N, C-alpha and C positions, 0 to 999 in steps of 0.2 A: 542638420539637426543632432547627428550623433557627436558630433564634437561639443554642442552644448550641453548634451547628456554626461558625457566623459567627463566634463568640467564640473557639474552638477556633483557627481559622484567624486570627485576629486575634493571639492570645496568639502563635502561633508563627508569624507570617508569615517571620520572617529566617530561622528554622530550617528552613523547608519550600524558602525558596529557595537556602540555602547547601547543602541536601540535595540539592536539581536540577542545581545548580552541579556538584558532587564528581561526580556520575553523568558529566555530559556531559564533563566533563574526559577520562573514559577513551576511548581512540579503538579502539573496538570492532567494525572493520571487518572484517568478515566474509567479505568477498573476496580479503583479502592475507594469506597465509599467517604474514608478519612480525607479525601482531598477534594471533597466537594467543594469548600472555599477557595480552593485553589484553581477550579475548574473558572468559578465565578471571576477572580483577579483575571485569567487570561481573556474571557471575555470583555471586561472593562479595559484592558489593555488593547485588544483588538479595535472595539468601538472607540477609543480615545484617539491612536493611529490612523483611522479610517477619516475620522473626520477631520485631522489634523493631515491628510494628503489631499483633502479637497472632494472627498465623495460627500455625494447626499441620500436621503433617506435611509441614515445608518440607524438598523434597529438590533436588538438582542433579541429572537425570537423564541420564547419560553414552547418548546417542542416536548412530545413524549419520551424526555432523557433530559442527556445536558442540553442547554442552549445552542441554539444556532446564531451565527454573526452575519449579518446581511447590508450589504452597502451598495451603493450606484452613482454613475455617471453618465446621463443620457445627453449629454450635450452636442451629437453629433448624427444629428437626421442625414437619412442617406447611407450611414456607413456601418458595415458589421457589427453587432453585438456580440461581446465575448463572455462568456460566464467562467468567470476566475474560482475555482474551487481548492480546497485546503481543507487540512484539520489542524487545532492548536493542542489536540490531546496526545498525551504520551505513553510509552509502555513504562513499567516499570524498572528500576533501575537495577535489580536484584541480579547478581549478588553482590553487592556494595564491595567486599573486600577485593575485587578484581578491576578495580576501578583504579586508575593512577591519580586521577584528582575527583574530588566531590562531583555527582552526575548533576547537579544542580547548584553547582560553582563554574561558570564557563571557563575553560583555563585555554590560551591562544597558545600554541606549541607548534614551530616550524610550519607556521601559515594553516594549521588546520584548528578550528575550534571545537572541543570538545566538551560536551554535556549531551543528555540524556533531550532528544527530539531536534539537535543541530541539524540532520540531515531530513528526520522524518518526526516532523514538516515542518515544522518551525521554520527553520532558515529556507526552506526551498520556498514554503507557502508566502513569505513575508518577501520575496522577491517582486511577485505580483504587485503587492501594495507599494513599494517603494519605487518602482517602475511608473506607477501612477501618479506618485508624488514627484518626480523627478522631470515628467512631462508636463505636467500643471505647473511647476514650477518655473521651467523654461519657456514655455510656449503659451501659459496661460489657460489652454484646452486641451483635450485628447484627439487623437486620428479617428478611434470608434467609440462606440458607447460600453461602458464595462459596468457587469454586475458581479460583486464578489458573494460566493456562496462558502462560509469558513464554519465547519461543524466542529464537536467535542466528542464524538463517540466513534473516530473511524477505527480504533485500534480495538473497540469491542463488539463490531458489527455493523454499525452505522444505522441503527434502526431508525432514530429520529431522523435523520436529514432521510432517508429512503420514504418515510411516511411524509417526509413535507414536501420532497420532489412529487411522488405521487397526486399531491392533495393541491399542489400550486403549479402546475404545469406552465400556465400562461403568465403568471407575473415571472417566472424563470424564464420566458420564451428567449430565446437567442440563436447565432447564427453557428457557434461553435464554444466548446468548452475549452478552458487551458486548465492544465492539472501539470503541477510540478512536483511531483512524488518519485519520480523514477532517477534512473543514474545513466551518467555518460559511460560508455563501454571502456575507456582510458582516459587520464588526464591530456585535456587539450584536445580531445578527439569530439568533435561535436558527433550528438547521439541524438534521434527520435526512437521512441520505443512505439512500435506500431502493432503490439501483439501482448496481450496479456493472458495468464494461464485462469482459467475458471477455478471454483472454490467450492466444496462441498465438505463442513466443519462437522464432525459430530462427537459427543460423548456417547461410551456406550457402558449401559449397566447391568450388572449381572446380580441375581439376588438368588440367595439360597433358603437357609431356614430364617426364622422371624429375629434370631437374635446370635450373637457371637458364641461358638459352642467348643467346648472343651476338646483337643483334638486327642487326647488320649482316650477319652471316654465315647466319643463319637466317629474318631477319624477312622478311615476306610467303610463307613456307612453312611454319612452325612455330605451331600455335596459341596464343594470348595467352591464358591465363585471367582476366589483368585486362578486358582489352577483351571476350571472352566475356560474363563475370560483368555488366559494363555493359550490355551489349546484352541479357541475359535481365532485369535489374531493371528496365529503362528500359520495357520493355512491359508490367510489371506493372500500373501505374497510369497512367490515360490524363491527355493535359493538362487535362482537364478534373476530374479528382481522383476518375474511376470506376474503383474496381478491377477489372482486366478478366479476374480467374480463372472460369473457367466454374461457375456456380452459386452462387457467394460468398454472393449477396445471397438467396439463394430462401427462408430461414428469417427473413430478417430481418422485424420486427413492427413499426409505428409507435405511437409513443408515445400515446396515447389522447388524444382532444381535451381534458379535464379536465386532463390533467397538462400537456400544453403549454398551456393556457389560465393555469395555475397559475405556470409558468417564465416568460410573457407579463407576469405581474404581478411578477415578482421585480424589483429595484433594479439590473438589468444595463443599462451603457453600452456601444456595442460602441468607441465612441471611446477610453474608457479603457481597457478591455480591451488594445485595441491599441498603447495607449502602453505597458501592462504587457509585451505580447511584444515590444516594443521593434523590429519590423519595419517594412519601408516600408507591408504592408499586410496582411490575411488572407487566406486562400485555404481553398479545399473544395469540396464537393460544391454545385452550384447550387440553387436551391431549397428551401434547410434553413439555419434560422438558425444563428448561433454554438452557442449553448447546445445545440440538438438536434446539431449535427455532435458537440460534445463528449458529449456523454453518449446519443444512441441511435442512433447510426450507425456503422458498423463502419468500421477504416480499414486500412493498411496503410505501416506507415514503417520507412527505412532508419535504422540507427542507427550503423553503422561499414563501412569497405571499406579492405581490408588486400591488400597485396600488393606483391611487385616492392621495389625500393631507396627506404629513406625517409630515408635520410641526408643530410647536407649535399653539395653538388656533384653531379656526375653520374657514372651508371653506368648504361651501355645495356644493360641486360638484357632480355631475355621471360622473365616471371618462370613457375616451374615449378608456382604455386600461388596461389592468391587467395581470398579468403574476405570474405564479407559478413553482418553483424547484422542479422535482419529479424524483425520486429514485425508482427502481427496481433491487433488489438483488437475486439471481439466484442460484440456485444450479445444480449438474453435472445432462447432459440429457437435461436441457432446453436451447432454441436455443435463443439467444438473439434479432435475427430479427424477429423469429415467436411470441417471446412475443410483442416487438414493436410493429408490426403488430395488434396484437390484442387489445393493450392498446391504438393504434389509433383511433380502429375503436370503440373501448367503448366508449372513450372520445367523439367522433363526434356523435354516438348514445344519447349521453347523455347531448349535446350541447340544451340550450334555444333558444327558435324562437330569431332572432334578432342580433344573437351572431355570429362571427365569428370566429372560434378556430383554432390555428396552434401548431402542436406538432416538437418541434425542439429536436435534439438530440446532447448532449453537449458531450458525450463518452458513450462507452459499453464495455466491455471484456467478454471474456469465461468463466463460471464455470470449475475448474477443478479438477482430483481427479486421485492422483498418489499411484500404489500400494507400500506397503510399504516395500515388498519383494526384491525389485530392488536390485542389489549387490551394485550400487552407493549410494542409502537412507541408504543401511546397512550400508557404509562405513563412511558414516555419522552418522548414530546410534552408533556406536563401537567408533567413537572418540568422540562424545560428554559425553557416559558414561565414559570413561576413564577420560575424563576432572573434570567433576563433581561427580565422583565417584558413581553414582545409574544408574539403566537403564533407556534408553530414554522413552519415554512415545509419541503415536501419536496422535496428535489433528488434528482437521480441523480449520479454519477460518471464520469467519463471513464477513470479508473486502474482498476485491478485487484488484488482482494485475494485469492488461490487459496485460502486458508484458508476465507474464509463458504461457500463453496461446498461444500467438506469438511465443515465441521460441519451444514450443511441436509443434506448426502446419509449421512453417516454417523450423528450424533447425533440429526438428526432433529428439530431445534431452530430457532425465530427466531433471526435475528443484527441486534441492534442496533447500528447504527453511529452513535454519538454523536459524533463529533469536534468540537476547538475548535479546529483550526488557520484560519489564513486563507488566504483566494486568493494574499497576496503572501507566502508564509512562504518561499520558492523552496526546495521540497524538493528534494534533490539536484544544487542547483545551490551556486556560492559564497554565502555571506552568509545562509545559512539561519536562519531566526528563529523566535520563539514569542512572540504577545503574551501577558505576563506576568497580566495580568488574568485570561485566560482559564484560566488554570494553576489561580488561586483559586476561580474561577465554575464550574471543571469539576469540582472537588473537591464544591461545595455541589451542581450538578444531579445528579451521579452519587447522592449520598446520599441526596436526593429521590426519585430514580429507583427507589433497592431498597426506599425506603419505599413508594412507590406499589404498587410489585409485591407486596410483602407482603400486600398488601389483597383480591391475587389468589391463586385457587386454583393447588396446584403443577401441570403438564401430565399428570404422570404417577408412582405413587407409588415409582416405583424411583429417580426425580430427586429425592425428599423425604428 
């Protein structure tokens, strides 16, 4: 069967690339209201391609936000059911002047396809759709049952799909969820991500006077929200990069010795990583290697600080309001609600007199860790090893995919994170790219994965 899929990919090589380029040309930026029409265009594109691939019951689901696209093929009774998740929305491309080519005009250079959304997540998600198309084209059937769930709000918190999954666990019943929104550790090295950090993303808003005040007339007497907020934030993390929130580290568990040993064997160079970062030096907690700090240690980061006069020239005012975006990445065993409560309590304790401070939650997600010994994880590992002709390695990711914990908690299924991105794909940054050979190899690996799954029994009769 692998040779037939290979032949199909070879025959349709240019068409598959052309379709992906057409998809990437749609600026489906979920956070900007002016791109609502582009969100609709991306939905229409996916509906058309799911139907063309042979999916049934294809729907554009009107959720409490951007639409969700659903499709299924349930013609393999007695075989496992796979829920293929992805997202069609993308981040804004700013700053535009740093792109070597326009972000929504896909450009192929040295086997890399440059465009916003190329790796996150349009290119990777489209692999699932094309894998189904290829198998149906060469076999007329699929080895497993498939359900596609493709959302348009992942980059802004995923509230619509969160609500939809909570309200529709039975229609989404499956044996395993497949997500391709992670990366391979190195080119040509088959990789499965088995752990994700959780997330608590907040906006901290400080208010002082009811209106901006003249700094000459009121300075030295009126509270300054910008200054007060800076004082609060500066006390949350020590100069040694230890988070100073009481109880923050109480539930942190270190990775197992076996996991740390496997990370030490990975082809990782701190010098190369430093070059990729582009800063004079790396920072972080003492006593932990770079991989452990990125994958298995919690963090607190400041993402934006706004207040007062931002225009050219001078305007000497004490602002009435200031705000900061603050996120905390969490590791397995840390509870987002518990961490949020501790964060809010510490922010209030540190608030200077004269200011009112509010913490708003923008998004949150549970950390997860999956056992590599699970049969479905092993099926994915075998498929990757066969495709790339190397043993599969297991890593964690420092990022967060909130839907993973939701699938585990509500659908009670394992989640396979079979990503085909690369560490230098510049996600969320200018010049985002996707290594094109991984697009085609991804199709091959996913078809093999489904084939190996077909040899395993479904987890439950309801999912079959």
